[in-house]
C-alpha positions as CSV (number, residue, x, y, z in Angstrom):
1,X,64.1,78.0,147.0
2,X,67.4,79.6,148.2
3,X,68.7,76.2,149.2
4,X,67.9,74.8,145.8
5,X,69.7,77.7,144.1
6,X,72.7,77.2,146.4
7,X,72.8,73.5,145.5
8,X,72.6,74.3,141.8
9,X,75.4,76.8,142.0
10,X,77.5,74.3,143.9
11,X,76.9,71.6,141.3
12,X,77.7,74.0,138.4
13,X,80.9,75.0,140.1
14,X,81.9,71.4,140.8
15,X,81.2,70.6,137.1
16,X,83.5,73.5,136.1
17,X,86.2,72.0,138.3
18,X,85.7,68.5,136.7
19,X,85.9,70.0,133.3
20,X,89.1,72.0,134.0
21,X,90.6,68.8,135.5
22,X,89.7,66.8,132.4
23,X,91.4,69.4,130.2
24,X,94.5,69.5,132.4
25,X,94.5,65.7,132.3
26,X,94.4,65.8,128.4
27,X,97.3,68.3,128.4
28,X,99.3,66.0,130.7
29,X,98.7,63.1,128.3
30,X,100.1,65.2,125.5
31,X,103.0,66.2,127.7
32,X,103.8,62.6,128.5
33,X,103.8,61.8,124.7
34,X,106.0,64.8,124.2
35,X,108.6,63.8,126.7
36,X,108.7,60.3,125.2
37,X,109.2,61.9,121.8
38,X,111.9,64.1,123.2
39,X,113.7,60.9,124.4
40,X,113.6,59.5,120.9
41,X,115.0,62.7,119.5
42,X,117.8,62.7,122.1
43,X,118.7,59.1,121.4
44,X,118.7,59.9,117.6
45,X,120.6,63.2,118.3
46,X,118.1,65.0,116.1
47,X,118.7,68.6,117.0
48,X,115.6,69.9,115.2
49,X,113.3,67.3,116.8
50,X,114.8,68.1,120.2
51,X,114.1,71.8,119.7
52,X,110.6,71.1,118.5
53,X,109.9,68.8,121.5
54,X,111.2,71.5,123.9
55,X,109.0,74.1,122.4
56,X,106.0,71.9,122.4
57,X,106.6,71.0,126.1
58,X,106.9,74.6,127.0
59,X,103.6,75.4,125.2
60,X,101.9,72.5,127.0
61,X,103.2,73.6,130.4
62,X,101.9,77.2,129.8
63,X,98.5,75.8,128.8
64,X,98.4,73.7,132.0
65,X,99.3,76.8,134.1
66,X,96.4,78.7,132.5
67,X,93.9,75.9,133.1
68,X,95.2,75.4,136.6
69,X,94.6,79.1,137.2
70,X,91.0,78.7,136.0
71,X,90.5,75.6,138.2
72,X,91.8,77.6,141.2
73,X,89.2,80.3,140.4
74,X,86.5,77.7,140.4
75,X,87.7,76.4,143.7
76,X,87.6,80.0,145.0
77,X,83.9,80.2,143.9
78,X,83.3,77.0,145.7
79,X,85.0,78.4,148.8
80,X,82.6,81.4,148.7
81,X,79.6,79.1,148.4
82,X,80.8,77.0,151.4
83,X,82.1,80.1,153.3
84,X,85.5,78.6,153.6
85,X,88.9,79.9,152.4
86,X,89.8,78.4,149.1
87,X,93.3,77.8,150.3
88,X,91.9,75.1,152.6
89,X,90.0,73.4,149.7
90,X,92.3,70.7,148.4
91,X,90.8,68.3,145.8
92,X,90.7,65.4,148.3
93,X,88.8,67.7,150.7
94,X,86.3,68.6,148.1
95,X,85.7,65.0,147.1
96,X,85.0,64.0,150.7
97,X,82.7,67.0,151.2
98,X,80.6,66.3,148.1
99,X,80.6,62.5,147.9
100,X,77.2,62.2,149.7
101,X,75.4,65.1,147.9
102,X,76.9,64.6,144.4
103,X,78.4,61.1,144.2
104,X,78.9,61.1,140.4
105,X,80.8,64.4,140.6
106,X,82.9,63.0,143.5
107,X,83.7,59.9,141.5
108,X,84.7,62.1,138.5
109,X,86.9,64.2,140.7
110,X,88.5,61.2,142.3
111,X,89.2,59.5,138.9
112,X,90.7,62.7,137.4
113,X,92.8,63.2,140.5
114,X,94.2,59.7,140.4
115,X,94.8,59.8,136.6
116,X,96.5,63.1,136.9
117,X,98.7,61.9,139.8
118,X,99.9,58.9,137.7
119,X,100.6,61.1,134.6
120,X,102.5,63.7,136.6
121,X,104.7,60.9,138.1
122,X,105.3,59.4,134.6
123,X,106.2,62.8,133.1
124,X,108.5,63.5,136.0
125,X,110.2,60.1,135.7
126,X,110.6,60.5,131.9
127,X,112.0,64.0,132.3
128,X,114.5,62.7,134.8
129,X,115.5,59.9,132.5
130,X,115.9,62.4,129.7
131,X,118.0,64.7,131.9
132,X,120.3,61.8,132.9
133,X,120.7,60.9,129.2
134,X,121.7,64.4,128.3
135,X,124.2,64.6,131.3
136,X,125.7,61.2,130.3
137,X,126.0,62.4,126.7
138,X,127.6,65.6,127.7
139,X,130.2,63.7,129.8
140,X,131.0,61.5,126.8
141,X,131.3,64.5,124.5
142,X,133.6,66.2,127.0
143,X,135.7,63.1,127.2
144,X,135.9,62.8,123.4
145,X,136.8,66.5,123.2
146,X,139.6,66.0,125.7
147,X,140.9,63.0,123.8
148,X,140.9,64.9,120.5
149,X,142.5,67.9,122.1
150,X,145.2,65.8,123.7
151,X,144.2,66.3,127.2
152,X,143.7,62.6,128.2
153,X,143.5,62.0,131.9
154,X,145.5,60.5,133.5
155,X,148.5,61.5,131.4
156,X,150.3,58.3,130.7
157,X,153.8,57.6,129.4
158,X,153.9,58.0,125.6
159,X,156.4,56.7,123.1
160,X,158.7,59.2,121.5
161,X,159.1,59.3,117.7
162,X,162.3,57.3,118.2
163,X,160.3,54.5,119.9
164,X,161.5,55.0,123.4
165,X,159.0,55.3,126.2
166,X,158.9,58.9,127.5
167,X,156.9,61.1,129.9
168,X,154.6,63.8,128.7
169,X,151.2,64.6,127.4
170,X,149.6,63.7,124.2
171,X,149.6,67.4,123.4
172,X,153.4,67.4,123.3
173,X,153.7,64.3,121.2
174,X,154.7,64.6,117.5
175,X,152.0,62.3,116.1
176,X,148.5,63.7,115.6
177,X,145.1,62.1,115.0
178,X,144.1,65.1,113.0
179,X,145.9,66.4,110.0
180,X,147.5,69.8,110.3
181,X,145.2,71.0,107.4
182,X,142.2,70.6,109.6
């Protein structure tokens, strides 16, 4: 009877792990959608949408952390049942260990693990793409600012108000792109 009770507890704990992974997977799908929405907001330079996307991403990441903490707790329970330290129980190790006793659970764990791996890679790639877009945009903005402020690099020879070619910076030139009233 004790063996049956142990097997039932093992199966219940494994199902908790599967459930936690499915919830984490759902949050990662939402996170992937959110980083794609963030990309659209960045391209459109929609400050409010960028801010909303950043806040939504932050909330999703916090939710993932909470669920991951729960999942680790379930793995610790499993470690106690198996009399093994939970730090040694990686998901791939759990799958191999239970695939003969609980093949459906092992398949569910494997499916969730693979889907989660793919989603994490997609989110990371999209985040990196978004980061590069922001960096490139910042470089363009900085260059535009230097142009407007008369700090063009390299400083080339400019024409004087008399039409002669002279040396100097755009900051020292008489003509201005912006009116003095601005």
